[in-house]
C-alpha positions as CSV (number, residue, x, y, z in Angstrom):
1,M,0.0,0.0,0.0
2,L,1.3,3.6,-0.7
3,R,1.7,5.8,2.0
4,Y,2.0,9.3,2.4
5,L,1.8,11.7,4.7
6,H,1.5,15.7,4.6
7,L,3.1,16.5,7.9
8,A,5.7,19.2,9.1
9,A,4.6,22.1,6.6
10,L,1.4,22.3,8.8
11,A,4.1,24.1,11.2
12,C,5.7,26.5,9.5
13,S,3.3,29.5,8.2
14,F,3.3,32.9,7.8
15,G,1.9,35.1,10.8
16,V,-1.8,34.8,10.2
17,L,-4.0,32.5,12.4
18,V,-2.4,29.3,12.0
19,A,1.3,30.5,12.7
20,P,3.1,28.5,15.3
21,S,5.6,30.2,17.6
22,S,8.4,28.0,16.0
23,A,8.1,29.4,12.5
24,Q,12.2,28.5,11.6
25,M,11.4,24.8,12.4
26,P,12.9,23.0,9.2
27,T,10.1,21.7,7.4
28,V,10.2,18.2,5.3
29,E,7.8,16.2,3.8
30,L,8.2,12.9,3.2
31,A,6.6,10.2,0.9
32,A,6.7,6.1,0.5
33,G,6.7,4.2,-2.4
34,D,8.6,1.9,-4.5
35,V,10.2,3.7,-7.3
36,D,12.4,1.1,-8.5
37,G,10.3,-2.0,-8.1
38,D,12.7,-4.2,-5.7
39,G,10.1,-4.4,-3.2
40,Y,11.2,-1.5,-1.1
41,D,9.6,1.4,-0.2
42,D,11.8,4.1,-1.1
43,L,11.9,7.9,0.2
44,A,11.0,11.0,-1.8
45,V,12.1,13.9,0.6
46,A,10.7,17.5,-0.1
47,Y,12.9,19.9,1.8
48,R,11.1,22.9,1.9
49,F,13.4,26.6,1.9
50,A,16.9,24.7,2.0
51,G,19.4,27.0,1.6
52,G,17.4,30.1,3.0
53,W,14.1,31.5,2.4
54,K,14.9,32.7,-1.2
55,S,15.8,29.1,-2.2
56,G,13.3,26.7,-3.8
57,G,14.3,23.8,-1.8
58,E,15.7,20.6,-2.5
59,L,13.9,17.4,-3.4
60,H,15.9,13.9,-2.6
61,V,14.9,10.5,-3.6
62,V,16.2,7.9,-1.1
63,D,16.9,3.8,-1.4
64,G,14.5,2.6,1.1
65,R,16.9,-0.7,1.4
66,S,20.0,0.8,1.7
67,G,19.4,4.7,3.0
68,V,21.8,5.7,-0.3
69,L,20.6,8.6,-2.4
70,R,19.2,7.5,-5.9
71,W,19.2,11.6,-7.0
72,K,18.0,14.9,-6.0
73,R,17.0,18.3,-7.5
74,A,17.5,21.3,-6.5
75,G,16.7,25.3,-6.9
76,F,12.8,25.0,-7.3
77,G,11.9,28.2,-9.1
78,A,15.1,29.2,-10.4
79,G,15.9,30.6,-6.3
80,H,12.7,32.2,-6.1
81,G,10.3,29.7,-5.6
82,V,9.0,27.1,-2.5
83,L,8.6,23.6,-2.5
84,L,5.3,22.5,-1.0
85,G,5.2,19.0,-1.2
86,T,5.5,15.6,-2.9
87,T,3.6,12.1,-3.4
88,I,4.4,9.1,-5.5
89,L,2.1,7.4,-8.0
90,D,2.3,4.0,-9.9
91,E,4.9,2.2,-8.0
92,G,7.8,0.5,-9.6
93,V,9.8,0.9,-12.6
94,N,7.6,3.4,-14.0
95,S,6.6,5.1,-11.1
96,T,5.6,8.4,-11.5
97,L,6.9,11.4,-8.5
98,V,4.2,14.6,-8.4
99,V,5.9,17.5,-7.0
100,A,4.0,20.7,-6.0
101,A,6.1,23.7,-6.1
102,V,5.7,27.8,-6.4
103,H,8.1,28.9,-9.4
104,D,7.2,32.7,-8.8
105,L,6.9,33.9,-5.4
106,A,5.6,37.5,-6.8
107,T,2.7,36.0,-8.7
108,H,2.2,32.4,-6.6
109,E,1.7,30.4,-9.7
110,L,1.3,27.0,-8.7
111,R,2.8,24.6,-10.6
112,I,2.2,20.6,-10.6
113,E,5.5,18.4,-11.9
114,L,5.3,14.9,-13.1
115,L,9.0,13.2,-12.4
116,R,10.1,9.7,-13.4
117,G,10.7,8.5,-9.6
118,A,13.8,5.8,-10.6
119,S,15.3,9.0,-12.6
120,G,14.3,12.2,-11.7
121,L,13.4,13.0,-15.5
122,L,10.6,15.8,-16.2
123,L,7.6,14.2,-18.0
124,T,5.3,17.2,-17.9
125,T,4.4,20.2,-15.6
126,Y,0.7,21.7,-15.3
127,T,-0.2,25.0,-14.0
128,L,-2.7,26.2,-11.8
129,P,-4.3,29.3,-11.2
130,A,-2.2,32.3,-9.3
131,T,-3.7,33.1,-6.0
132,R,-2.3,35.9,-3.7
133,S,-1.0,33.3,-1.0
134,E,0.6,30.0,-1.7
135,F,2.4,28.6,1.8
136,S,1.1,25.0,1.7
137,C,0.0,22.3,-0.5
138,R,-1.5,18.7,0.4
139,L,-1.4,15.9,-2.5
140,A,-3.3,12.9,-2.8
141,P,-4.0,10.1,-5.7
142,L,-7.3,9.1,-6.0
143,D,-8.3,6.2,-8.3
144,D,-9.8,7.2,-12.1
145,V,-13.0,9.3,-11.5
146,D,-13.5,10.9,-15.1
147,G,-13.0,7.6,-17.2
148,D,-10.0,8.9,-18.7
149,G,-7.8,5.9,-17.6
150,T,-5.9,7.7,-15.3
151,V,-5.9,8.5,-11.5
152,E,-6.5,11.7,-10.5
153,L,-5.0,13.7,-8.2
154,A,-6.2,15.9,-5.1
155,V,-4.5,19.1,-4.6
156,A,-5.5,21.1,-1.3
157,R,-4.2,24.5,-1.1
158,P,-5.4,26.0,2.1
159,W,-4.1,29.2,1.9
160,Y,-6.2,30.0,-1.6
161,S,-8.1,33.2,-1.6
162,S,-10.9,33.8,-4.2
163,N,-14.2,34.4,-3.0
164,A,-13.0,34.7,0.7
165,E,-9.8,35.3,2.4
166,F,-8.0,32.4,3.0
167,E,-10.9,30.0,2.5
168,G,-8.9,27.5,0.8
169,R,-9.4,25.1,-2.1
170,V,-9.5,21.1,-2.5
171,A,-9.9,19.9,-6.4
172,L,-9.3,17.2,-8.4
173,L,-6.8,17.7,-10.8
174,S,-6.6,15.3,-14.1
175,L,-2.9,14.1,-14.8
176,V,-4.1,13.7,-19.0
177,T,-5.3,17.5,-19.4
178,G,-3.9,19.0,-16.9
179,C,-7.5,21.1,-15.7
180,E,-9.5,20.6,-12.7
181,V,-12.1,17.9,-13.0
182,S,-13.9,19.4,-10.1
183,A,-13.4,21.6,-7.0
184,L,-14.4,22.9,-3.9
185,D,-13.8,26.3,-2.4
186,G,-13.8,27.0,1.4
187,G,-16.0,30.1,1.6
188,S,-16.6,32.6,4.4
189,E,-17.2,30.1,7.0
190,R,-14.5,27.5,6.3
191,R,-11.6,29.3,6.3
192,F,-8.2,27.0,5.2
193,L,-10.1,24.3,3.7
194,G,-7.3,21.4,3.2
195,Q,-5.1,22.0,5.8
196,A,-5.1,18.1,6.0
197,L,-6.1,15.2,3.5
198,A,-6.7,12.2,4.0
199,V,-7.8,9.1,1.5
200,G,-10.4,6.5,1.9
201,C,-13.8,4.2,1.9
202,F,-16.3,6.7,4.1
203,D,-19.4,6.2,2.2
204,R,-21.2,3.2,0.6
205,T,-21.8,4.3,-2.8
206,S,-19.4,6.7,-3.6
207,G,-16.0,4.6,-4.0
208,V,-13.1,6.1,-3.1
209,D,-13.3,9.2,-1.3
210,L,-11.7,12.3,0.5
211,A,-11.5,13.6,3.9
212,V,-10.4,17.4,4.6
213,A,-9.9,19.3,7.3
214,A,-10.6,22.9,7.6
215,W,-11.0,25.7,10.3
216,F,-14.5,26.2,11.6
217,G,-15.6,29.5,13.3
218,G,-13.3,32.7,14.1
219,R,-10.0,33.5,12.6
220,S,-8.1,33.4,15.8
221,R,-6.9,30.2,17.7
222,D,-7.6,32.4,21.1
223,S,-11.2,32.6,20.2
224,D,-13.9,29.8,20.4
225,S,-12.9,28.0,17.5
226,C,-12.0,24.7,16.3
227,R,-11.9,22.3,13.2
228,S,-14.1,20.3,11.6
229,V,-13.7,17.1,9.1
230,L,-15.6,17.3,6.0
231,T,-15.7,14.1,4.3
232,L,-15.9,14.3,0.5
233,T,-16.6,12.3,-2.6
234,G,-14.1,11.5,-4.8
235,R,-16.0,12.2,-7.7
236,T,-18.1,15.1,-7.2
237,L,-16.8,16.7,-4.0
238,E,-19.9,17.0,-2.9
239,P,-19.8,16.2,1.2
240,I,-21.3,13.3,2.5
241,F,-21.6,14.2,6.3
242,E,-20.0,17.3,8.4
243,R,-18.4,16.8,12.0
244,L,-17.0,18.5,14.3
245,P,-14.5,16.0,16.5
246,D,-15.7,15.6,20.2
247,S,-13.8,17.7,22.9
248,C,-11.9,19.9,20.3
249,S,-12.1,23.2,21.9
250,V,-9.5,25.6,20.7
251,A,-7.9,22.9,18.2
252,F,-6.0,23.4,15.5
253,E,-3.1,22.1,13.4
254,P,-5.0,18.8,12.2
255,T,-3.3,15.7,11.0
256,L,-5.7,13.0,9.1
257,V,-4.6,9.3,8.8
258,T,-6.8,6.7,7.6
259,C,-6.6,3.8,9.4
260,G,-8.8,1.1,7.4
261,D,-11.6,-0.8,8.6
262,T,-11.7,-1.4,12.1
263,D,-14.9,-1.7,13.0
264,G,-16.0,-4.3,10.4
265,D,-18.5,-1.9,9.2
266,G,-17.4,-1.6,5.8
267,L,-16.2,1.9,5.5
268,D,-12.8,3.2,6.6
269,E,-12.2,5.4,10.1
270,L,-9.7,8.2,10.2
271,L,-7.7,9.3,13.0
272,F,-7.9,13.0,13.7
273,G,-5.3,14.8,15.4
274,S,-4.9,18.1,16.7
275,L,-3.2,20.3,19.2
276,R,-5.4,21.6,22.1
277,V,-4.9,24.9,24.0
278,V,-3.8,24.3,27.7
279,D,-1.9,27.6,28.6
280,P,-1.3,29.6,25.4
281,E,0.5,32.3,27.4
282,T,3.6,29.3,28.1
283,A,2.9,28.0,24.3
284,D,1.5,24.3,26.5
285,F,-0.7,22.4,24.0
286,V,-2.0,18.5,24.6
287,A,-1.4,16.8,21.3
288,E,-4.6,14.6,21.0
289,G,-5.9,11.9,18.5
290,R,-9.3,10.6,18.1
291,V,-10.7,7.7,16.1
292,V,-13.5,9.4,13.7
293,P,-15.7,6.4,11.9
294,G,-16.5,6.5,8.5
295,Q,-20.3,7.2,8.9
296,P,-22.3,9.6,11.5
297,G,-21.5,8.1,15.2
298,S,-19.2,8.9,18.3
299,T,-15.7,9.6,18.1
300,R,-13.2,7.9,21.0
301,K,-9.9,9.6,22.1
302,L,-6.8,7.0,21.2
303,F,-3.9,9.2,22.3
304,A,-2.8,12.2,24.4
305,V,0.0,13.6,24.6
306,D,0.8,16.3,27.4
307,H,2.9,19.5,27.7
308,A,3.6,19.4,23.7
309,Y,4.6,22.8,22.4
310,D,2.4,24.7,19.2
311,D,4.6,23.2,16.4
312,A,2.7,20.2,15.2
313,V,1.2,16.9,15.7
314,L,2.5,14.2,13.7
315,I,0.6,11.1,12.7
316,T,1.4,7.8,10.6
317,S,0.1,4.1,10.8
318,L,2.4,1.2,10.8
319,R,1.2,-2.3,10.0
320,G,1.9,-5.2,12.5
321,V,1.9,-8.9,12.1
322,G,-1.7,-10.7,11.8
323,V,-5.4,-9.1,11.2
324,G,-5.9,-6.1,12.9
325,S,-2.6,-5.6,14.6
326,G,-1.6,-1.9,12.9
327,F,-0.5,0.8,15.0
328,V,-0.3,4.6,15.0
329,V,3.0,6.9,15.5
330,V,2.5,10.0,16.7
331,G,5.5,12.8,16.9
332,T,5.7,15.8,18.5
333,P,8.5,18.0,17.5
334,R,9.1,19.7,20.8
335,E,8.0,18.9,24.5
336,F,8.6,20.4,27.8
337,A,10.0,16.9,29.2
338,W,12.3,16.3,26.1
339,G,13.4,20.1,25.1
340,A,13.5,18.6,21.9
341,G,10.3,16.2,21.1
342,A,9.7,12.6,20.9
343,W,7.5,9.9,18.7
344,R,5.3,7.1,20.4
345,V,4.3,4.2,19.1
346,F,0.5,3.5,20.3
347,D,-1.4,0.1,19.5
348,A,-5.1,-0.1,19.0
349,T,-6.2,0.5,22.4
350,G,-4.4,3.4,23.0
351,S,-1.4,1.7,24.8
352,V,2.2,3.1,24.3
353,L,4.8,0.5,23.0
354,R,7.7,2.9,22.6
355,T,8.9,6.2,22.9
356,C,11.7,7.4,21.5
357,G,13.0,11.0,22.2
358,D,16.6,12.9,21.8
359,A,16.9,15.9,23.9
360,K,20.2,17.0,21.9
361,R,17.9,18.1,19.1
362,A,16.5,21.2,18.1
363,Y,13.6,19.4,16.6
364,Y,12.4,15.7,16.6
365,P,10.5,14.6,14.9
366,I,10.1,17.2,12.2
367,A,8.6,14.1,9.8
368,L,7.4,10.5,9.7
369,V,6.0,8.2,7.4
370,A,6.0,4.2,7.2
371,A,7.6,2.4,4.4
372,D,6.7,-1.2,3.6
373,V,9.0,-4.2,2.7
374,H,8.0,-6.1,-0.3
375,R,4.5,-5.3,0.8
376,D,4.8,-7.4,4.0
377,P,4.1,-6.7,7.6
378,P,5.4,-5.1,10.0
379,S,6.5,-1.2,8.2
380,R,9.7,0.4,8.6
381,L,9.2,3.9,10.2
382,I,10.9,6.8,8.7
383,V,11.8,9.4,11.1
384,A,13.1,13.1,10.2
385,G,14.7,15.4,12.7
386,A,16.6,18.5,13.1
387,R,19.8,19.5,15.2
388,E,21.8,22.5,15.0
389,A,24.6,22.4,12.8
390,E,28.5,23.5,13.3
391,E,27.3,26.9,11.4
392,V,25.3,30.0,13.0
393,D,22.0,29.9,12.4
394,H,22.0,26.4,10.4
395,Y,19.9,23.0,10.8
396,L,21.1,19.8,10.0
397,V,18.4,17.4,8.9
398,D,18.7,13.5,8.8
399,L,16.3,10.7,8.1
400,E,16.4,7.4,10.6
401,C,15.0,4.3,9.5
402,W,13.0,2.1,12.3
403,G,12.5,-1.8,12.1
404,G,12.9,-4.8,14.2
405,P,10.6,-5.7,17.0
406,S,8.6,-2.4,18.6
407,W,10.7,-0.3,15.9
408,T,13.8,-0.6,18.5
409,T,16.3,-0.9,15.6
410,C,18.0,2.2,13.5
411,L,18.4,0.2,10.2
412,W,20.2,3.3,8.3
413,S,20.4,7.1,8.2
414,Y,21.0,9.9,5.8
415,E,22.1,13.4,6.5
416,L,20.7,16.1,4.1
417,E,23.1,19.0,3.5
418,P,23.3,21.9,6.5
419,R,20.8,24.6,5.6
420,A,20.5,28.1,7.0
421,R,17.3,28.6,9.0
């Protein structure tokens, strides 16, 4: 199963509504998928702002078996753009890597580039209409919904502004024509639509659907506001139902992960993660995750991590051995207890099986993703972390591949070059 996660880019924003206190945190986005047909999930690493704010970032493709760099590309937007995210389509020797980047910070024109996964060869480029702000983007592949024989790409642009300021937009993009098949805007009451995105089956009639998180209510995170989860059909983007996750007063920085059908009702469940304010003056938050059923019904709390800062909450799912033996990994980049943060492995009951922290790092982790081997469980866990480099005002970002029983063995590591804050 292809896994992708839109993660720490949630924590890098620009002083409006969702901006955390640590806007300097390095932002890395990971996608896992087999790009060379060897049966091991490889890693696409989108390193935003690598080289500083005026750099376009770097894209690294790392071999999942050995941790060795396969290829990399730098300079998105010729030094004046922003690399926003990536995902992988059509795994194997003919895999396609999809990259979203803003190539001109003056116009914020968004480009979707399709690259050959094994080599980085540019296949085609599509351009989406410019909007005033384009600071983040979520990508997710869907099944063929328009009958042209190819998958469609869900593109979520939470900073999109058209009829309302920062309303957000989610669109299905044809990878044959580059045109939008359908689209949904957030409007005046649903700000930042598309801050989190997940794919699954949440309705018995529509096939593959999208779940999208949007800001609901006031425009300040100090007001009585919260996140809502919209479940959208893949073909028409018409809402199936809308819910507000329970007990999420003043919760933000959402993360959505599809858990699969855990209760036997034939519909996928979602894990909705967010940060909940405890003390805004000291930036004390609780990172909380709730399981949301694929049909209207009660949610249940799966995990809570106390004393987290307001950076982000990162979630990915891991496959274990045996039916129904899935696990969830939760990462908080900074915590009061660790200095830097930690990642924890939870089982289906919410019990903590393993905790891994590193007090010597500035932020740990800043990204998480699960990587499979020959599609057999258990999954490997890829963790990205950041520490201060020897150069002043620079970070060193590296990846770790964890495996073995309870993910206690580091199988390999990979370092990105030190980059300016």
